[in-house]
Each structure stands twice: as structure tokens, then as C-alpha cells.
C-alpha positions in Angstrom: 28.3 203.0 132.7 31.2 200.8 133.7 34.9 202.1 133.4 36.9 200.9 131.0 40.8 200.1 131.5 42.9 202.1 128.9 45.3 200.0 127.1 48.0 200.9 124.5 49.2 198.6 122.0 52.0 199.1 119.2 51.7 197.5 116.2 48.2 196.6 116.3 47.2 196.8 112.7 47.6 193.3 111.6 48.4 189.5 112.8 49.3 189.3 116.5 48.7 192.6 117.1 45.2 192.6 115.5 44.3 189.6 117.5 45.3 191.2 120.7 43.3 194.2 120.1 40.1 191.9 119.5 40.7 189.9 122.6 40.9 193.2 124.6 37.9 194.5 123.1 36.3 191.4 123.8 36.9 191.8 127.5 35.9 195.3 127.5 39.3 197.4 127.5 39.5 200.7 125.9 42.6 199.8 123.3 44.6 202.5 121.8 46.7 201.4 118.6 49.8 203.2 118.0 51.1 202.2 114.6 51.6 203.4 111.0 47.9 201.8 109.8 44.8 201.9 111.5 43.9 198.5 112.5 40.3 199.2 110.9 38.5 197.5 113.7 35.3 198.7 115.7 36.1 199.9 119.0 40.0 200.5 118.7 41.2 204.1 118.4 44.3 204.8 116.5 47.3 207.0 116.7 49.7 207.1 113.5 53.2 206.5 114.1 56.4 205.3 112.4 58.8 203.8 114.9 61.7 204.4 112.6 61.1 208.2 112.8 62.8 209.6 115.7 61.1 213.0 116.0 57.6 211.1 115.4 58.1 208.8 118.3 59.0 211.9 120.4 56.0 213.8 119.2 53.4 210.8 119.7 54.8 209.0 123.0 54.7 212.9 124.3 51.0 213.2 123.5 50.2 209.9 125.2 50.9 211.4 128.6 47.9 213.2 128.2 45.6 210.2 127.0 44.1 209.6 130.5 44.8 207.1 133.2 46.8 204.2 131.5 46.4 200.6 132.9 48.1 198.8 130.3 50.7 198.8 127.4 51.6 196.3 125.1 54.7 196.4 123.3 54.3 194.4 119.9 55.6 196.3 117.3 58.7 194.8 115.7 60.4 194.0 112.3 63.1 191.1 111.3 65.4 191.7 108.6 67.6 188.8 107.8 71.5 189.6 108.0 74.4 186.9 108.4 77.0 188.0 110.7 79.8 187.9 107.9 77.4 190.4 105.7 76.9 192.7 109.0 74.8 195.7 107.8 74.9 198.5 110.5 71.7 200.3 108.9 69.8 196.7 109.4 71.4 196.5 112.7 70.5 200.1 113.7 66.8 199.7 112.4 66.0 196.3 113.9 67.3 197.9 117.3 65.7 201.3 117.1 62.1 199.7 116.6 62.3 196.6 117.9 64.1 197.7 121.6 65.0 201.5 121.7 61.2 202.5 121.0 59.8 200.0 123.5 61.9 201.7 126.5 60.9 205.2 125.3 57.4 204.3 125.0 57.2 202.6 128.4 58.9 205.6 130.0 56.4 208.0 128.6 53.3 206.1 129.6 54.5 204.2 133.0 54.1 207.6 135.1 50.2 207.1 134.8 50.6 203.7 136.1 52.5 205.1 138.9 50.3 207.7 139.5 47.4 204.8 139.8 49.4 202.6 141.7 48.6 199.7 139.0 49.3 198.8 135.7 50.6 195.9 133.3 53.4 196.0 130.9 53.5 193.2 128.3 56.7 193.0 125.9 56.0 190.6 122.7 59.7 188.8 122.8 60.3 185.8 120.8 61.8 182.3 121.2 64.4 183.2 118.8 66.1 184.8 121.9 67.5 181.5 122.3 69.7 181.9 118.9 68.7 181.8 115.2 71.1 181.9 112.5 70.8 185.5 110.3 68.8 187.1 113.5 71.6 188.8 115.2 69.8 192.1 115.7 66.7 190.3 115.9 67.5 188.0 118.4 69.2 190.4 120.3 66.3 193.2 120.2 63.9 190.5 121.6 66.3 189.3 124.1 66.5 193.3 125.2 62.8 193.3 125.6 62.6 190.3 127.9 65.4 191.9 130.2 63.3 195.0 130.2 60.3 193.0 131.8 62.7 191.7 134.4 64.6 195.2 135.1 61.3 196.9 135.1 59.5 194.4 137.2 62.4 195.1 139.9 61.7 199.0 139.5 58.0 199.1 139.4 56.6 196.3 141.8 56.5 198.6 144.8 53.6 200.5 142.4 51.8 197.2 141.9 52.8 197.2 138.3 53.5 194.1 136.8 56.0 193.5 133.8 56.3 190.6 131.9 57.4 189.2 128.3 55.9 186.6 125.8 58.0 184.6 123.6 56.1 183.3 120.9 56.9 180.5 118.6 56.2 180.4 115.0 52.7 181.7 114.7 50.5 181.3 111.7 50.4 185.1 110.4 49.8 186.1 106.8 53.3 186.9 106.6 54.3 183.5 108.0 52.0 181.7 105.6 53.3 183.8 102.7 56.9 182.5 103.5 55.8 179.2 104.5 53.6 178.1 102.1 51.2 174.8 102.9 52.9 171.9 101.4 56.4 173.1 101.3 59.6 171.5 102.7 60.6 174.5 104.6 56.6 174.6 106.3 57.2 171.0 107.4 60.6 171.4 108.8 59.4 174.0 111.2 56.3 172.0 112.2 58.2 169.0 112.8 60.1 170.8 115.8 57.2 171.6 117.6 55.7 168.9 120.2 52.2 169.9 119.9 52.1 169.2 116.4 50.9 172.7 115.0 51.7 176.3 114.5 50.6 178.9 117.0 47.6 181.2 116.0 47.4 184.9 116.8 45.0 184.1 119.2 47.4 182.0 121.2 49.4 185.0 121.8 46.4 187.3 122.4 45.0 184.8 125.1 48.3 185.0 127.2 48.4 188.6 126.8 44.9 189.0 127.9 45.7 186.7 131.1 48.7 188.9 132.1 46.4 192.0 131.7 43.7 190.3 134.3 43.5 190.2 137.9 44.5 186.8 137.9 47.9 187.3 137.0 48.4 190.0 139.8 51.2 188.1 141.4 53.2 187.2 138.0 56.0 189.8 137.1 59.4 189.6 135.5 58.9 186.5 133.6 59.2 185.6 129.9 56.6 182.8 129.0 57.0 181.0 125.8 54.0 180.4 123.9 55.4 178.1 121.4 53.8 174.7 121.5 57.1 173.5 123.1 59.5 174.1 119.9 61.7 175.9 122.5 62.7 172.7 124.5 64.5 171.6 121.6 66.3 173.3 118.4 65.1 176.6 117.2 66.9 176.3 113.9 63.8 176.7 111.8 
């Protein structure tokens, strides 16, 4: 029986995370999803964790140290709560930063010793093209810029252990939530579509395919980068 490389993903129950789980299972990885809701997908193990709860994070992340040799980590979990600067809400800001950035650093610190021991590994942070700036997203844009910066910093720290760290910055992706907020035929949907040179929205599989590539041996000389998977929308205005 062939050995399956173990990969941990956060936020794997729906949308982009679920697509990544399905793609990695297809590539014969052993996948563990750490999220509140089970992905309900054959071949995916699940540990429940509410990333807004400090003590749950501490206990769950600590338990992952005994998960076995870990090859890959995909930091995908995140929230986006609109908040204009003039209406700044500290609770919203801290919640977004905790889930989108602090938990990413905590989890990576917990599992990277396994990669160091094996002298091999991959870390992929799911960022966003909104790191370029977007109205009402002070916390979200900052948190996603943070995980892109994490990838650069960790690439410098962990390269000597043959661990590659990168970030993916998706553009607008047609998840169920996106479709709900941007219904077919709506003006807001068309406005966003008009800003994408390739003329379509992203699909969860577009992000899953890039994640799979970054996990592969073909990406063994790629580290410290933020890769925009956005149909070209990051080249111009991102004022969706």
C-alpha cells in the first residue's frame, strides 16, 4: 500500500475549502479538515474547531502535533465582515484578525515542527486580491495582507528545511455565498464581471487546482510568493 502524504486544511466544509479537499483526495493525499462543520466528504477526516474560541484553538492545535508526519498545511478558513472606517467597530476588527491571521500563525507554529523533522513540507495561505484595497474591508484586507506576508517571512525561515510557503490571492469566486450576494442578472454581479479580463468569475476548482500545484513536487522551487488567481481582475481596479 502506497504512503499517503498528510495534509491539513482549515475551513474545508464548503466553497473553496471543499473544492481543495476534493482535489487533494483525488491526488491521493490523506486530508484532515479542521473546521466547525464536517465536510461530509468520503476520505476526509474532520476535527471540529471554532477559530474564534481561543481555548478551542489551543487544544485542537496542540492535538495536531500527534497527528503524525504532516506534509502540507492549507490555511483557508476566514471571515469577511464589512465595516466602514468611519463606523469602526473594534469587536469586528478583532474577530476578523483573530480568525484570518492570528489563528493562521498559531496553527502553522503548531504543525511546522513535523515538517522540520521530515525536512519537507508545504504551507499555503489563502489570501485575497483585496489586499490591494477595498472599501469597507479594513480588517479583511489587512488580515489577508498579513497571511501573504507570513508566506514571505516563513519562506525565509523555513527554506533551509525544504519547506515551501506561498499564498494564493483569489479574485471573485462563485461560491454559494457569492452567488447569494450577487444573483444572476443583477447589476452588482455584472459590475464585478466587467472588471475581469477573462470575462468570467472564478470557480472553487480554479483555486483548488493552484493549491494542488503548490503541494506538488513540480512547485518545489517556488516559495515566498503570492499568486493571484483572479482572471486578471487584480490588474486594474478591484472596486467591486
